[in-house]
C-alpha positions in Angstrom: 107.5 116.7 110.1 109.4 113.5 111.2 108.3 110.2 109.8 107.8 107.0 111.6 109.9 104.1 110.5 106.9 101.9 111.0 104.6 104.2 108.9 103.1 102.0 105.9 105.3 99.1 106.8 103.6 95.7 105.8 104.5 92.5 107.4 106.5 90.0 105.3 104.2 87.0 104.3 105.1 83.6 102.6 101.9 83.0 100.4 101.2 79.4 100.0 97.9 79.8 98.1 98.1 81.7 94.4 94.8 83.4 95.1 96.0 85.0 98.1 99.3 86.1 96.3 97.2 87.4 93.3 95.3 89.7 95.9 98.1 90.8 97.8 99.7 91.9 94.3 96.6 93.6 93.1 96.4 95.5 96.5 100.1 96.6 96.2 99.4 97.7 92.8 96.5 99.8 93.8 98.4 101.4 96.7 101.1 102.6 94.4 98.7 103.9 92.1 96.8 106.0 95.0 100.1 107.4 95.8 101.2 108.8 92.4 99.8 112.1 92.8 101.4 112.5 96.1 105.0 111.0 95.1 104.9 113.1 91.9 104.4 116.2 94.3 106.9 115.1 96.9 109.7 114.4 94.4 108.8 117.5 92.3 108.5 115.4 89.2 107.7 117.3 85.9 106.2 114.1 84.5 102.5 113.5 83.9 100.6 111.5 86.1 99.3 109.3 83.4 103.2 108.6 82.3 104.0 107.6 86.0 101.2 105.3 86.1 101.9 103.7 82.6 105.6 103.1 83.9 104.2 101.8 87.2 102.0 99.3 85.2 105.1 98.4 83.2 107.0 97.4 86.2 104.3 95.2 87.4 103.7 93.6 84.0 107.4 92.5 83.8 106.7 90.3 86.5 103.3 88.9 85.2 104.5 85.4 84.3 106.2 84.7 87.4 104.5 81.4 88.9 106.6 80.5 91.8 104.9 81.1 95.1 108.2 81.9 97.0 109.4 84.1 94.2 106.0 86.0 94.3 106.2 86.4 98.1 109.7 87.9 97.7 108.5 90.2 95.1 105.6 91.5 97.2 108.1 92.0 100.2 110.1 94.2 97.9 107.4 95.9 96.4 106.0 96.6 99.9 109.6 98.2 100.8 109.9 100.1 97.9 106.4 101.8 98.6 107.1 102.6 102.1 110.7 104.1 101.1 109.2 106.0 98.3 106.2 107.7 100.1 108.1 108.4 103.1 110.3 110.3 101.0 113.3 108.2 101.9 114.7 108.1 98.2 116.5 110.8 96.4 114.9 112.2 93.3 117.6 110.3 91.1 116.5 106.8 92.5 112.8 107.7 91.5 113.8 108.7 87.9 116.2 105.7 87.5 112.6 104.2 86.3 112.3 106.5 83.7 115.0 105.2 81.1 116.5 107.6 78.2 114.2 106.3 75.4 111.4 107.6 77.3 112.6 111.4 78.3 115.9 111.8 75.9 115.7 115.4 76.5 117.0 114.8 80.1 119.8 112.6 79.1 121.1 115.1 76.2 124.5 116.3 76.8 125.2 119.8 75.1 128.8 120.0 76.3 132.2 118.8 74.5 131.7 115.5 75.9 128.1 115.1 74.5 129.0 116.2 71.1 132.2 114.1 71.3 130.2 110.9 72.1 127.6 112.0 69.2 130.6 112.2 66.9 129.6 115.8 66.0 132.7 117.3 67.6 
């Protein structure tokens, strides 16, 4: 089934009121949370839904203390674009897994070949 480029698109807004920016942020966060089961199924992720939701919350928490309304507007626009690209399956699996670092899943990043042993100092 082909995707429509405008499906899930949200027009970009410049916020002048902090309460409206807060509501838009909460709305975006809820959209992401609702799409977690769909995203894990689409991208065939072998990660639990709770782990994906925790990482999603962590990504939103990184920007928690941003107070500048123009910056918040840009972050919300980028978040909406990210959501659209992810749910429309316009990303590669590697682009999704970039959010899950080596600390979270060390077994994915282990190298058991000669180079991995050499870098560990065991070869």
